[in-house]
Backbone as ProteinMPNN parsed JSONL, in Angstrom:
{"seq_chain_A": "MINFLKKFFDIKFWKFILVGIINTLVGNGLQFLLYNLTPLNTLGDSGVFIASAIGYVIGSIVSYLLNKHFTFKNTEKGWKPIFRFALNIAVCWLIAYVIAVPLTGIICNASGFSLFGWGVTTTAANLSMIVGSCLFVACNYIGQRFFAFKEKDVETEETEESKK", "coords_chain_A": {"N_chain_A": [[88.437, 110.364, -86.358], [88.068, 110.305, -83.58], [88.132, 107.539, -83.117], [90.791, 107.008, -83.833], [92.151, 108.454, -81.816], [91.253, 107.049, -79.546], [92.44, 104.556, -80.044], [95.117, 105.32, -80.107], [95.588, 106.273, -77.499], [95.278, 103.994, -75.848], [95.463, 101.064, -73.681], [98.093, 100.311, -74.206], [99.428, 102.72, -74.46], [99.424, 103.645, -71.797], [100.865, 101.619, -70.555], [103.268, 102.044, -71.865], [103.923, 104.537, -70.791], [104.344, 103.809, -68.074], [106.543, 102.031, -68.372], [108.247, 103.908, -69.421], [108.667, 105.593, -67.226], [110.17, 103.925, -65.591], [112.46, 103.349, -67.248], [113.32, 105.942, -67.568], [114.079, 106.729, -65.017], [116.304, 105.076, -64.783], [117.927, 105.641, -67.166], [118.001, 108.557, -67.4], [118.705, 109.175, -64.82], [121.282, 108.085, -64.743], [122.418, 109.667, -66.761], [122.336, 112.337, -65.662], [123.91, 111.906, -63.378], [126.374, 111.153, -64.564], [126.977, 113.511, -66.026], [127.101, 115.492, -64.009], [128.768, 114.49, -61.996], [131.158, 113.677, -63.001], [134.102, 114.367, -65.057], [132.783, 115.145, -67.392], [131.218, 117.397, -67.179], [132.884, 119.483, -67.646], [133.101, 119.766, -70.298], [131.107, 121.181, -71.561], [128.61, 121.593, -74.047], [129.344, 119.27, -75.455], [129.799, 117.462, -73.398], [127.184, 117.153, -72.475], [126.013, 115.87, -74.676], [127.506, 113.472, -74.688], [126.993, 112.381, -72.087], [124.199, 112.158, -72.256], [123.952, 110.383, -74.383], [125.131, 107.999, -73.378], [123.427, 107.519, -71.173], [121.02, 107.176, -72.571], [121.558, 104.899, -74.105], [121.79, 102.846, -72.157], [119.285, 103.155, -70.837], [117.692, 102.628, -73.034], [118.081, 99.938, -73.547], [116.8, 98.792, -71.352], [114.246, 99.813, -71.918], [113.702, 98.585, -74.423], [113.494, 95.831, -73.784], [111.368, 95.812, -71.876], [109.259, 97.164, -73.272], [108.979, 95.633, -75.621], [108.184, 93.102, -74.655], [106.271, 93.557, -72.579], [104.692, 95.97, -73.0], [103.984, 96.128, -75.834], [103.801, 93.493, -76.496], [105.239, 92.084, -78.459], [106.077, 89.505, -80.615], [107.887, 88.991, -82.518], [110.83, 87.569, -83.824], [114.468, 87.565, -84.005], [116.768, 89.892, -85.633], [115.456, 92.037, -86.805], [113.375, 93.474, -85.254], [115.03, 94.532, -83.272], [116.81, 96.105, -84.755], [114.99, 97.979, -85.893], [114.042, 99.149, -83.541], [116.442, 100.242, -82.481], [117.12, 102.038, -84.54], [114.908, 103.753, -84.407], [115.28, 104.817, -81.798], [117.755, 106.138, -82.141], [117.129, 108.079, -84.126], [115.095, 109.526, -82.811], [116.523, 110.463, -80.586], [118.478, 112.079, -81.825], [116.821, 114.029, -83.073], [115.582, 115.137, -80.771], [117.758, 116.153, -79.185], [119.217, 117.741, -80.93], [117.512, 119.798, -81.211], [116.978, 120.566, -78.501], [119.461, 121.202, -77.11], [120.775, 123.485, -78.449], [118.586, 125.292, -78.312], [117.932, 125.638, -75.525], [120.391, 126.615, -74.711], [120.565, 129.056, -76.141], [118.333, 130.439, -75.06], [118.921, 130.5, -72.265], [121.436, 131.783, -72.255], [120.829, 134.238, -73.5], [119.085, 135.348, -71.666], [120.487, 135.231, -69.332], [119.892, 133.309, -67.476], [119.994, 131.235, -64.617], [120.219, 128.45, -62.322], [120.124, 127.065, -58.991], [122.609, 127.999, -58.101], [124.337, 127.364, -60.094], [126.306, 128.164, -62.986], [125.349, 129.963, -65.982], [125.88, 128.376, -68.246], [126.032, 125.706, -67.215], [123.462, 125.503, -66.145], [121.945, 125.741, -68.517], [122.822, 123.42, -69.813], [121.869, 121.36, -68.1], [119.095, 121.903, -68.187], [118.694, 121.472, -70.893], [118.884, 118.735, -71.056], [116.547, 117.968, -69.784], [114.54, 119.158, -71.398], [115.205, 117.895, -73.8], [114.621, 115.257, -73.081], [111.818, 115.332, -72.844], [111.018, 115.942, -75.507], [112.08, 113.684, -76.723], [110.544, 111.562, -75.61], [107.981, 111.977, -76.707], [108.457, 111.659, -79.498], [109.481, 109.061, -79.438], [107.424, 107.327, -78.492], [105.606, 107.374, -80.631], [107.283, 106.37, -82.649], [107.975, 103.779, -81.632], [105.466, 102.549, -81.354], [104.323, 102.655, -83.942], [106.313, 101.916, -85.696], [108.772, 100.483, -84.723], [107.648, 98.359, -83.122], [105.39, 97.742, -84.56], [102.1, 96.609, -85.038], [101.191, 93.839, -86.971], [98.977, 93.745, -89.722], [96.181, 91.581, -89.84], [95.43, 90.538, -92.334], [97.758, 91.015, -93.857], [99.6, 89.45, -92.459], [98.498, 86.894, -92.843], [98.772, 86.663, -95.619], [101.563, 86.695, -95.856], [102.169, 84.32, -94.506], [100.965, 82.447, -96.211], [102.638, 82.589, -98.394], [104.884, 81.232, -97.672]], "CA_chain_A": [[89.428, 110.976, -85.485], [87.833, 109.79, -82.223], [88.634, 106.157, -83.09], [92.251, 107.081, -83.824], [92.575, 108.879, -80.476], [91.016, 105.935, -78.623], [93.465, 103.551, -80.29], [96.409, 105.907, -79.771], [95.702, 106.386, -76.038], [94.737, 102.783, -75.235], [96.267, 100.495, -72.588], [99.501, 100.306, -74.609], [99.964, 104.04, -74.14], [99.656, 103.734, -70.356], [101.987, 100.724, -70.267], [104.453, 102.746, -72.353], [104.23, 105.561, -69.788], [104.923, 103.108, -66.921], [107.891, 101.605, -68.769], [109.022, 105.142, -69.561], [109.07, 106.053, -65.898], [111.249, 103.037, -65.151], [113.705, 103.547, -67.976], [113.759, 107.321, -67.336], [114.842, 106.72, -63.768], [117.595, 104.443, -65.063], [118.71, 106.357, -68.178], [118.242, 109.959, -67.063], [119.479, 109.193, -63.585], [122.675, 107.875, -65.143], [122.816, 110.846, -67.538], [122.616, 113.447, -64.757], [125.069, 111.529, -62.557], [127.583, 111.249, -65.385], [127.291, 114.905, -66.361], [127.377, 116.328, -62.845], [129.735, 113.909, -61.061], [132.38, 113.281, -63.715], [134.658, 115.495, -65.822], [131.972, 115.518, -68.547], [130.666, 118.741, -66.996], [133.868, 120.475, -68.101], [133.103, 119.749, -71.763], [129.999, 121.977, -72.085], [127.613, 120.877, -74.851], [129.848, 117.928, -75.773], [129.549, 116.643, -72.22], [125.75, 116.845, -72.465], [125.772, 114.856, -75.704], [128.117, 112.202, -74.255], [126.231, 111.872, -70.946], [122.858, 111.747, -72.689], [124.091, 109.19, -75.23], [125.357, 106.842, -72.496], [122.182, 107.294, -70.45], [120.003, 106.66, -73.484], [121.889, 103.52, -74.491], [121.408, 101.969, -71.042], [117.84, 103.259, -70.701], [117.063, 102.014, -74.204], [118.112, 98.479, -73.371], [115.686, 98.531, -70.431], [113.029, 100.124, -72.665], [113.469, 97.558, -75.448], [113.034, 94.59, -73.159], [110.049, 95.99, -71.269], [108.243, 97.504, -74.268], [108.775, 94.503, -76.54], [107.488, 91.987, -74.019], [105.185, 93.974, -71.691], [103.807, 96.983, -73.575], [103.469, 95.818, -77.165], [103.704, 92.029, -76.615], [105.749, 91.767, -79.784], [106.648, 88.152, -80.619], [108.807, 88.871, -83.653], [112.174, 87.096, -83.446], [115.562, 87.98, -84.873], [117.393, 91.204, -85.537], [114.631, 93.104, -87.366], [112.806, 94.391, -84.255], [116.137, 95.215, -82.588], [117.286, 97.136, -85.675], [113.976, 99.035, -85.969], [114.048, 99.839, -82.254], [117.673, 101.04, -82.393], [116.993, 103.14, -85.498], [113.942, 104.674, -83.819], [115.919, 105.506, -80.667], [118.78, 107.052, -82.674], [116.467, 109.21, -84.79], [114.415, 110.323, -81.775], [117.559, 111.133, -79.785], [119.039, 113.165, -82.635], [115.822, 115.094, -83.195], [115.375, 115.775, -79.469], [118.9, 116.905, -78.672], [119.607, 118.77, -81.894], [116.619, 120.92, -80.903], [117.027, 120.983, -77.092], [120.73, 121.787, -76.654], [120.931, 124.879, -78.87], [117.461, 126.106, -77.874], [118.102, 126.032, -74.12], [121.591, 127.454, -74.646], [120.209, 130.398, -76.611], [117.422, 131.069, -74.099], [119.623, 130.778, -70.995], [122.485, 132.789, -72.472], [120.213, 135.536, -73.805], [118.423, 135.896, -70.478], [121.365, 135.122, -68.165], [119.162, 132.457, -66.535], [120.72, 130.156, -63.944], [119.532, 127.819, -61.197], [120.862, 126.311, -57.961], [123.972, 128.491, -57.974], [125.119, 126.988, -61.265], [126.458, 129.202, -63.991], [124.385, 129.908, -67.082], [126.199, 127.236, -69.118], [125.632, 124.47, -66.538], [121.991, 125.52, -66.099], [121.465, 125.433, -69.869], [123.115, 122.005, -70.086], [120.925, 120.526, -67.355], [117.756, 122.116, -68.737], [118.617, 120.852, -72.222], [118.636, 117.308, -70.861], [115.127, 117.827, -69.449], [113.781, 119.472, -72.614], [115.481, 116.801, -74.731], [113.876, 114.079, -72.625], [110.397, 115.51, -73.198], [110.906, 115.782, -76.958], [112.396, 112.293, -77.028], [109.415, 110.698, -75.237], [106.911, 112.139, -77.697], [108.897, 111.007, -80.75], [109.744, 107.649, -79.196], [106.172, 106.569, -78.439], [105.111, 107.251, -81.999], [108.19, 105.475, -83.367], [107.865, 102.396, -81.166], [104.122, 102.028, -81.606], [103.973, 102.555, -85.355], [107.455, 101.484, -86.503], [109.604, 99.429, -84.125], [106.818, 97.229, -82.692], [104.128, 97.898, -85.283], [101.291, 95.399, -85.153], [100.926, 93.447, -88.343], [97.579, 93.545, -90.073], [95.851, 90.161, -89.946], [95.478, 90.183, -93.756], [99.158, 91.013, -94.265], [100.213, 88.29, -91.823], [97.992, 85.684, -93.519], [99.375, 86.659, -96.947], [102.966, 86.314, -95.677], [102.176, 82.908, -94.135], [100.617, 81.623, -97.386], [103.773, 82.612, -99.325], [105.967, 80.373, -97.167]], "C_chain_A": [[89.313, 110.445, -84.057], [88.378, 108.369, -82.105], [90.158, 106.128, -83.059], [92.764, 107.45, -82.438], [92.373, 107.781, -79.444], [92.08, 104.858, -78.794], [94.84, 104.054, -79.847], [96.639, 105.936, -78.264], [95.058, 105.192, -75.326], [95.662, 102.287, -74.129], [97.754, 100.453, -72.928], [100.17, 101.641, -74.286], [100.322, 104.114, -72.659], [100.772, 102.783, -69.908], [103.302, 101.377, -70.707], [104.885, 103.815, -71.354], [104.883, 104.929, -68.56], [106.354, 102.654, -67.22], [108.795, 102.83, -68.89], [109.504, 105.69, -68.235], [110.252, 105.222, -65.401], [112.541, 103.329, -65.904], [114.2, 104.987, -67.891], [114.566, 107.411, -66.054], [116.236, 106.132, -63.985], [118.449, 105.324, -65.977], [119.021, 107.795, -67.81], [118.987, 110.098, -65.749], [120.966, 109.043, -63.883], [123.22, 109.098, -65.879], [123.199, 112.011, -66.627], [123.807, 113.144, -63.848], [126.365, 111.671, -63.341], [127.967, 112.697, -65.665], [127.76, 115.695, -65.144], [128.455, 115.788, -61.91], [131.01, 113.395, -61.729], [132.929, 114.498, -64.456], [133.861, 115.875, -67.076], [131.418, 116.939, -68.416], [131.649, 119.84, -67.386], [133.869, 120.612, -69.619], [131.954, 120.543, -72.382], [129.004, 121.119, -72.848], [128.067, 119.47, -75.206], [129.623, 116.974, -74.609], [128.093, 116.24, -72.105], [125.461, 115.732, -73.465], [126.325, 113.491, -75.271], [127.306, 111.585, -73.108], [124.849, 111.391, -71.376], [122.931, 110.502, -73.559], [124.272, 107.934, -74.372], [124.077, 106.502, -71.732], [121.105, 106.692, -71.34], [120.311, 105.249, -73.954], [121.439, 102.558, -73.394], [119.884, 101.984, -70.849], [117.105, 102.58, -71.846], [117.069, 100.494, -74.138], [116.965, 98.067, -72.443], [114.361, 98.728, -71.169], [112.698, 99.042, -73.689], [112.864, 96.31, -74.822], [111.62, 94.731, -72.592], [108.96, 96.294, -72.308], [107.958, 96.35, -75.221], [107.88, 93.45, -75.898], [106.259, 92.4, -73.204], [104.194, 94.913, -72.385], [103.153, 96.519, -74.864], [103.33, 94.322, -77.429], [104.109, 91.549, -78.01], [106.461, 90.423, -79.729], [107.636, 87.936, -81.76], [110.206, 88.514, -83.151], [113.216, 87.699, -84.387], [116.008, 89.419, -84.656], [116.514, 92.343, -86.029], [114.017, 94.008, -86.297], [113.891, 95.156, -83.485], [116.641, 96.361, -83.454], [116.287, 98.296, -85.744], [113.939, 99.848, -84.671], [115.263, 100.761, -82.152], [117.62, 102.245, -83.339], [116.026, 104.199, -84.953], [114.575, 105.48, -82.69], [116.925, 106.532, -81.173], [118.145, 108.286, -83.309], [115.793, 110.116, -83.763], [115.423, 111.101, -80.935], [118.163, 112.303, -80.557], [118.062, 114.335, -82.755], [115.714, 115.87, -81.882], [116.55, 116.658, -79.065], [119.45, 117.927, -79.648], [118.714, 120.003, -81.7], [116.898, 121.458, -79.491], [118.313, 121.707, -76.699], [120.892, 123.226, -77.147], [119.816, 125.801, -78.349], [117.635, 126.563, -76.424], [119.344, 126.903, -73.941], [121.297, 128.891, -75.046], [119.354, 131.124, -75.58], [118.153, 131.431, -72.804], [120.701, 131.845, -71.162], [121.901, 134.17, -72.73], [119.61, 136.18, -72.558], [119.319, 135.901, -69.245], [120.776, 134.23, -67.081], [120.061, 131.381, -65.936], [119.915, 129.68, -62.74], [120.535, 127.223, -60.219], [122.314, 126.763, -57.786], [124.892, 128.05, -59.109], [125.319, 128.221, -62.138], [125.42, 129.003, -65.087], [124.622, 128.676, -67.956], [125.761, 125.914, -68.493], [124.115, 124.378, -66.424], [121.423, 125.129, -67.458], [121.678, 123.962, -70.196], [122.12, 121.095, -69.375], [119.495, 120.692, -67.865], [117.617, 121.474, -70.114], [118.376, 119.352, -72.11], [117.162, 117.058, -70.521], [114.26, 118.075, -70.689], [113.958, 118.357, -73.645], [114.721, 115.544, -74.364], [112.408, 114.17, -73.014], [110.177, 115.323, -74.701], [111.113, 114.323, -77.358], [111.204, 111.377, -76.748], [108.303, 110.776, -76.285], [107.262, 111.43, -79.005], [108.986, 109.491, -80.57], [108.463, 106.818, -79.143], [105.632, 106.335, -79.843], [105.971, 106.262, -82.779], [108.085, 104.022, -82.934], [106.518, 101.795, -81.537], [103.885, 101.747, -83.085], [105.127, 102.129, -86.26], [108.171, 100.29, -85.866], [108.801, 98.183, -83.762], [105.436, 97.277, -83.339], [103.407, 96.555, -85.353], [101.062, 95.103, -86.622], [99.425, 93.33, -88.54], [97.342, 92.057, -90.226], [95.939, 89.714, -91.405], [96.914, 90.076, -94.243], [99.858, 89.775, -93.72], [99.791, 86.996, -92.513], [98.596, 85.558, -94.904], [100.833, 86.209, -96.859], [103.072, 84.832, -95.346], [101.89, 82.023, -95.348], [101.736, 81.591, -98.406], [104.874, 81.649, -98.918], [105.827, 78.963, -97.621]], "O_chain_A": [[90.32, 110.168, -83.404], [89.014, 108.029, -81.108], [90.751, 105.321, -82.344], [93.703, 106.831, -81.937], [93.214, 107.592, -78.565], [92.57, 104.306, -77.809], [95.63, 103.3, -79.279], [97.743, 105.659, -77.796], [94.372, 105.364, -74.319], [96.551, 103.017, -73.69], [98.592, 100.55, -72.031], [101.334, 101.682, -73.888], [101.4, 104.59, -72.303], [101.533, 103.1, -68.994], [104.317, 101.279, -70.018], [106.078, 103.983, -71.099], [105.875, 105.454, -68.055], [107.261, 102.869, -66.417], [109.965, 102.79, -68.508], [110.622, 106.193, -68.132], [111.216, 105.762, -64.857], [113.59, 103.533, -65.293], [115.384, 105.238, -68.117], [115.6, 108.077, -66.0], [117.222, 106.629, -63.44], [119.56, 105.709, -65.612], [120.174, 108.219, -67.894], [119.796, 111.009, -65.572], [121.799, 109.775, -63.349], [124.355, 109.513, -65.643], [124.262, 112.608, -66.796], [124.622, 114.027, -63.578], [127.339, 112.239, -62.847], [129.135, 113.069, -65.557], [128.706, 116.478, -65.235], [129.005, 116.545, -61.11], [131.839, 112.753, -61.085], [132.288, 115.549, -64.479], [134.225, 116.832, -67.759], [131.177, 117.608, -69.421], [131.274, 121.01, -67.446], [134.557, 121.473, -70.166], [131.83, 120.58, -73.606], [128.596, 120.057, -72.377], [127.242, 118.558, -75.254], [129.292, 115.806, -74.816], [127.786, 115.123, -71.69], [124.756, 114.772, -73.153], [125.671, 112.468, -75.473], [126.97, 110.402, -73.153], [124.379, 110.347, -70.923], [122.051, 109.646, -73.478], [123.627, 106.916, -74.624], [123.688, 105.337, -71.654], [120.366, 105.804, -70.916], [119.385, 104.47, -74.182], [120.775, 101.561, -73.679], [119.269, 100.926, -70.713], [116.024, 102.023, -71.655], [116.145, 99.845, -74.629], [116.248, 97.106, -72.723], [113.457, 97.901, -71.055], [111.544, 98.629, -73.808], [111.842, 95.802, -75.285], [110.774, 93.863, -72.807], [107.862, 95.744, -72.231], [106.805, 96.121, -75.587], [106.934, 92.966, -76.519], [105.289, 91.644, -73.151], [102.987, 94.67, -72.357], [101.928, 96.512, -74.984], [102.802, 93.922, -78.466], [103.43, 90.739, -78.641], [107.346, 90.218, -78.897], [108.155, 86.835, -81.944], [110.696, 89.088, -82.178], [112.882, 88.268, -85.426], [115.681, 90.062, -83.658], [116.782, 93.503, -85.713], [114.127, 95.228, -86.421], [113.681, 96.304, -83.095], [116.875, 97.462, -82.955], [116.681, 99.459, -85.663], [113.821, 101.073, -84.696], [115.129, 101.927, -81.779], [118.031, 103.345, -82.969], [116.3, 105.396, -85.031], [114.419, 106.7, -82.637], [116.95, 107.665, -80.694], [118.579, 109.41, -83.056], [115.91, 111.339, -83.841], [115.196, 112.267, -80.612], [118.338, 113.39, -80.008], [118.439, 115.49, -82.559], [115.749, 117.101, -81.874], [116.35, 117.798, -78.645], [120.09, 118.892, -79.229], [119.129, 121.123, -81.996], [117.037, 122.667, -79.306], [118.253, 122.731, -76.018], [121.127, 124.116, -76.331], [120.074, 126.95, -77.988], [117.499, 127.751, -76.131], [119.352, 127.819, -73.119], [121.724, 129.831, -74.375], [119.613, 132.284, -75.258], [118.016, 132.549, -72.306], [120.856, 132.714, -70.303], [122.423, 135.167, -72.231], [119.623, 137.403, -72.411], [118.97, 136.498, -68.227], [121.114, 134.371, -65.905], [120.797, 130.702, -66.653], [119.06, 130.392, -62.213], [121.667, 126.914, -60.591], [123.157, 125.972, -57.362], [126.09, 128.333, -59.086], [124.579, 129.199, -62.03], [124.706, 128.0, -65.111], [123.67, 128.008, -68.36], [125.172, 125.081, -69.181], [123.544, 123.3, -66.587], [120.528, 124.288, -67.545], [120.808, 123.327, -70.791], [121.588, 120.163, -69.978], [118.76, 119.709, -67.962], [116.543, 120.985, -70.466], [117.733, 118.761, -72.977], [116.596, 116.045, -70.931], [113.357, 117.294, -70.988], [112.996, 117.927, -74.281], [114.227, 114.838, -75.244], [111.822, 113.186, -73.465], [109.252, 114.623, -75.113], [110.409, 113.797, -78.22], [110.888, 110.509, -77.561], [107.754, 109.753, -76.694], [106.447, 110.684, -79.549], [108.603, 108.733, -81.461], [108.421, 105.718, -79.694], [105.247, 105.219, -80.191], [105.442, 105.408, -83.491], [108.103, 103.124, -83.775], [106.449, 100.651, -81.986], [103.311, 100.717, -83.44], [104.941, 101.994, -87.47], [108.166, 99.196, -86.432], [109.225, 97.067, -84.062], [104.439, 96.894, -82.727], [103.994, 95.521, -85.673], [100.776, 96.0, -87.414], [98.697, 92.88, -87.655], [98.224, 91.34, -90.699], [96.461, 88.636, -91.69], [97.252, 89.14, -94.968], [100.621, 89.124, -94.434], [100.613, 86.109, -92.741], [98.908, 84.447, -95.332], [101.291, 85.429, -97.693], [103.967, 84.152, -95.847], [102.501, 80.965, -95.5], [101.797, 80.665, -99.215], [105.713, 81.288, -99.743], [106.657, 78.12, -97.282]]}, "name": "protein", "num_of_chains": 1, "seq": "MINFLKKFFDIKFWKFILVGIINTLVGNGLQFLLYNLTPLNTLGDSGVFIASAIGYVIGSIVSYLLNKHFTFKNTEKGWKPIFRFALNIAVCWLIAYVIAVPLTGIICNASGFSLFGWGVTTTAANLSMIVGSCLFVACNYIGQRFFAFKEKDVETEETEESKK"}
């Protein structure tokens, strides 16, 4: 267990966190700007989903480039790593926001909670983007490390090379 934790929280983890800060500033910044400064804020939960989807697409492009080359130093060419990365992002986003949007809506509506002079619905929408981001990061690290940019075992790589 100790060896697993050491491997899990190695330098790649900290590089992932640094890249995450960068792409969070880009993606979530765009998400909040779109939701709060465009007519998306009139669409309620649908506006949250649209704003978060756009923010995550742009942030994910930044994340892919930085994580592939800087964090995981993945040298795989072609569409396979792009497809795995995109699938990972889509699954993580769905999991995060399918949980975050209804959960924050239920909690804020049941308690009448609001912030910054916003109504309950706008507060819930903005909080759902924060909660969704946290859930997304946890799922995304696991998915990128062990699926999208998974390191090949030396034995597996040698076996594949000998088949060519």
